N, C-alpha and C positions, 0 to 999 in steps of 0.2 A: 335335396330334391330340386329339380329344375324349375325355375320360375317361368310358368307358361306364358304369362303376359309379356315378360321380357323377351322370351324366345320368339313369340309371335311378332313383336315389334321389330326384332332383329331381322327376322325372315322377311318381313314386309319391306324394311329399309333396303335389304339386299335386292329384293324383287324390283323395287322402284328404280334402284341404281341401274339394273340391267335393262329395264323397260324404257330407258331413254331419259332419266332424270340425272344422269351422271354429270353433265356439264353444270347444271345448277348446283349440284352438291359440291362440285369442284370449286365453283365460285364462292359458295358458302365457306368451304374449307380455307380458301385463300383469305377471306375476311377474318376467319378465326385465327389464322396464322399471323395476320397483321396485328390483331389484338394481342396475341401472345408476344410478338416482337416488341410491341409497345411496353408490355409488362417487363420484358427483359431489359429494355432501355431504362425503364424506371429503376430496376434493380441495380443496373450499372451506375446510375446517378447516386443511389443510396450508398453503394460501395465507395464511390469517390468522396462523398461527404464524410463517411466513416473514416476513411484513410486520412483525410485532411484534418479531422477532429483529433485523431490519434497523434498526428505529427505536431499539431499546434500545442497540444497538452504536454507532449514530450519535451518540446522546446521550453515551455514555461517551467516545468519541473527541473530541467537542466539548468536554467538560469538561477532558480532558487538554490539548487545544489552548489552552483559556483559561488553564490554569495556565502553559503555556509562554509565552503572550502576556504574562502578568503578570510572569514571570521576565525576559522580554525587556525590559519597561519598566524593571525594577529594574536590569538589566544595562546598559541605555543610560545610566541615571543614573551608574552607577559608571564607565562608559567616558568619559562627559562630564567627570566629576570627575578621572579620571586624566589626561585630555587637558588640563584646566585646570591641574593640578599640574605637568604637563610644561611647559606654556606659562609658568607662573610661574618654574619652575627656569631655563628658557631666558632669561627676562627678567632674572632675578637674575644669572645667569652673564654676560650681556652687560653689566650694570651693573658687576659686579666687574671685568670686563676693561677697561671705560672708566675706572673708578677707579684700577686699576693703571697704566694709561697716563697718567692725570692725575698720579698720585703720582710717576711717573718724571720727568714734566715739571717738577713742583715741585722735586724733588730736584736736577735739572740746573740749574734757575734759581737755587736757593739756593747751589749750589756756585759758580756764576758771580758771584753777589752777594757771597759770602764772599771770593772772590779780589779783587774790586774794593774791598771794605772793608778788607781786609788791606793793600792798597796805600795807601789813604787813611790808615790808622793809622800805617803806616811813614812816610808823609810828615809827619804831625802830630808824630810823635816827633822827626823830623829838624829840623823848622822851628819849634821852640818848645814842644815838649812836654816840656822837661826838668823843669818844675815838677810834672808828673804822676807819681804813684807807680805806675808800670807794674807793678811787682811785686805790689802790693796788688790791682790790677784783674785781672791775669792769673791769679795763684795763688788768688785768692779767688773766681773765677768757676767755675761748673760746666762750662760749655761756651762755645763762641764766641757763641752767642746771648745767654747770660747776661752775657758780657763786654760786649756792645753795650748791653744794657739798663742795666747798672750805669754805663757811661760816659755814656749819654744822661741818666740820672737825675742824675748828678753834674755835668752840664753841661760835660763835658770835650770833647764833640764839637761842632764848629762848626756854625752854623745851616745853612750851605750843604751840609753832608754829612748832615744829619738825614734828608733825603728818601730818600737811598740806604738808610740804616739802617732807616727805617720801611717801605720796600718789602720789604726783606728780612724784617722782622718779620711783615708781612702774608702773605708767601709761606709763612713758617714756620707761621702759624696755619692757612692753607688746607691745607697738607700734613697738619697734625695732624687737622683735620676730615675730610679725605679718608681718612686712615688709620683713624680711628674708624668712619667710614661703611663702609669696606671690611670691617672686623671684623664690624660688625653684619650686613652682607649675607652674609658667609661663615657666620655663625651661622644666619641665616635659610635659607640654602641647605641647610645640614645638616638643619635641621628639615623643610624642604620635601621633601628626599630621603627622610627617614624616613616622612613622611606618604604620599609616593608609593609607597614600598615596601609599606606597609600596604594602600593602596587597590589596588595591583597584586595583592597576595595575595587580597584580596576578589574582584577581577575574575577571577583564575584559578580560584578556587573556584566562582564562579557560572558561568563558562564550562564547567567540567567538569560541573556540575550540569545545565546546559542541554543539553550534548552527550548526557548520559545520558538525559535526558527525551526529547530528539529521537530518539535511537536507539530508545528504548522505543516512542515514538509511531509511528515509521516501521514498526517491527516489527508493532505493533498494526494499522496501516493496511494493511500488506501482508496480514496475516492476515485482517483484515476485508474487504478488497477481494476476496481470494480467496473468502472465505465469502460475501460479498455477491454475487459472480458466481454462486456456486453457488445461492444463494437466489433470485436474480433469474432464473437459468436454470430453477430449480425452478418458480417462479411462472409463467414463460412456458410451460414444459412442461405444467404443470397446466391452464393456460388452453387450450393447444393440444389437450390430451388431452380436454377437455370437447367441443371441436368434433369431434375424431376419433371419440369415442364416439357422438355424435349422427349423424355421417356414416356410421359403421359400422352403426348400427341402421337408418338409412334405406336403406343399401345392402342389408341383409338383408331389409328389408320389400319393397323392389322385387324382390329375387330371389325372395321367396315369391310375390309377385303374378305374376311371370313364370312361375314354376313351376306356379302355379295355372292360368294360361292354357294352358301347354304340356301340363299333365296333362289339361285338358279336351279339347284337340285330339287328344291321344293316345288318350284314352278313346273319343272319337267314331270315331277311325280304327280302333281295335281292334274296336269294336262292329260297324262296317260290314264289316271284312275277316274277322275270325276269330270274333267274338262272345266273345272271351276275357274272363274276369273279371279285374278289377283286383286281386282278392285274391291272385293268383298272384305278385304283385310283392312286393319287400321291404316291411317295415312302415315306417310314418311315423317311429316313434321312432328307427329306425336312421338315417334321413335327417336328422332334426332335431337329433340330438345328436352330440357328439364324445366319443370315449372319454377317460376320466380318467387313463389311464396311457399306456403306449407308444403313440405315434402322434399324440397331441394336438399336439406340436411335433416338427418334424424337425430334424436336425442342420444348422446353417446353413452350415457350411463343412467342407471336408476338411482334415486336418492332424493334428498331434500334440497331445495334451492336455498342455499345459505347466504348468497350475495348475488345481486343482479348486475347487469351491465349499466354503467353510467357514472355520474358524479360520486365521488367518495370523500371522506373526511380528511384524508391525507395522513392519518395516524400511522398507516402502514407504509408510508413512503411514496404514495401515489394519490393524486387528487381526482383521478378518473380510473375506474375499474373497467378494463378492456374486455372482460368476458363474464361468463357465468360460473359461479361456484356451486357444484353439486356435492353435497355431503352424504357420505355413506361409510360403512365399515371398511377397514383395510382389506384389500383383496377383492372388492366388488369389481366385476368385469367392466372393462371400458372397450367400446366398439367404435370403429371408424364411422364418422357421420356421413360420409359419402365416398364413393369409389375415387381412388387417386393413387399417386405415387408417394411413398414415404421420402420426405426430404431429410429429416433428422430423427434419430432415435437413440436415446441414451441420456447421460448425465449432462447438465448444463446450468451452472449458476443458480439464480433465484428460482428457476423452474424445477430444479431437481431432476429426477427422471422424467423425461417428456418425449413426446412424439409430435412432429410437424408433418402434415400431409398436404401435398399440392394437388389441386383439382383443376381441370380445364373443362368448363361447362359452357357449351355454346360459344366457344372462343374466349370466354372470360376466365381469367385465372382467379381461383379462390384458394385460400390457405386456412387450414384448421389446426389449432394448437391444443394439445392435451398435456397438462402439467401436473407435477407433484405425485407422479405414479410410484407405486411400490415396486413394480416390475414392468418391463417392456418385452413384448413378445414378437416384435417385428424389427426389421433393420432398414437402414437407409438404402434407397434404390428399389425396395420391394414394392410391388403393386398390390394394393388391397381393395377389397370390394366393400360397398356399404354394408355396415352391420358386422363386419369381420372383427373378431377380437384382436386388439393391439396391445393389451396389457391389463394391469390391475391397479385399482385405486390405492393411494397411500398418502404420506405426509412428508415427502422429501422436499429439499430446497427451503425456500422461505415460506414455511407453512406451519400453522399452529394446531392443525388437526386433520384427520383423514378427509380428503375431498378431491374432486377433480376441478381444476381451473380450465375452462374450455373457451377458446376464442375462435371467431371467424373473421378473416380478413378478406376484403374485396381487393384482389391483386396479391402481390407478394407480401411476405411478413414484414411488418414495420411496427415498432413499439413506441408508445408515448405514455409517460406517467401522468401527463396533465391534460390530455385530450383523447378523443376516440381514435385519432390517427386513421389507420386504414380499416379499423375494426367495425363491425356492424353488430347489432344486438342479436345474439344467437336465438333468443326466444321467439323472434319474428319468423323463424324458419321451421320451428317445430310444429 
């Protein structure tokens, strides 16, 4: 159904434009355009700050990553050193095991050689060894090996038995060398294990240091990526809002031209039918302006007011709540609070499914935000009228229950978690 009051106001505006008020309207339009241009300049400034913030944080994270890369290089050196120490220890342990096996073989061989030599000595004593002072050799020797050495030196052992005694002596020397080497390897193993323990402590310390840095960096990255998403969304929103402002101004220009033509036709029709004067219709100022208080924006949805605009506890990540929360079941219709051009429509971070609409009222740019929607029924660039359905209520994004988070910004969109920023209390407009 056509809104008769709006039609009458439109017709009147057109009639006044034709009847000689066009210059003043043009001047008014120029003022409005100046205001819009100021808003666009503010948007450009916000974009520049967002880009600078992104670049600065990227540089900080890059520096932190470089520190971790340097630590990783140091850590790799320690890991390689520890691995080398472990390899040295394994080699030493293998060498010790081989020496122990070799020593057992020498000991077994010496034992067999001793038994053979004992038999040869017993035979010598029986077959002509009566002239040898066995008591002197036996009791004067330190051990069996010393006994053999003394007997060989004294020439008391026959030439054909010398080879047996010499082989025994060689085995004895090899055993002594193996035992000395075993001791040296065991001493080296103790030292290697001590070095490994120290390197392992260094490794553990650096691993903890790295883990702490990684944890910090990851936290910074999560924080940055979240902030980056917000900044990038902000930049995208600001760019989209520039287009929306231009589109809204163009739509209003076309509407004014259409009203002008309609007014001309109405004036002609009135003159021919009744001769009535256009002065009996409402004034142009009433048609061309929007009241600054109740009625500028309408309530976008039915439901219970669950949180107001203003200071907040900070429990949910913000110390200032920039809008109104209207709670109702999922699917509750959400309508445009005022006529305007859709800047953003779709998914976006903490807002979940949301719609942002740009309005130009008397040359002043306004922005309304509708967040946590279950569905969106409009698209970016689309022009909507006040009261038109734009989607349905839900609980998407950072939301704990079905509700509409609604914001009104004087000017372009600008978010702050600790202050009102560019927002105004929506309740003052209903």
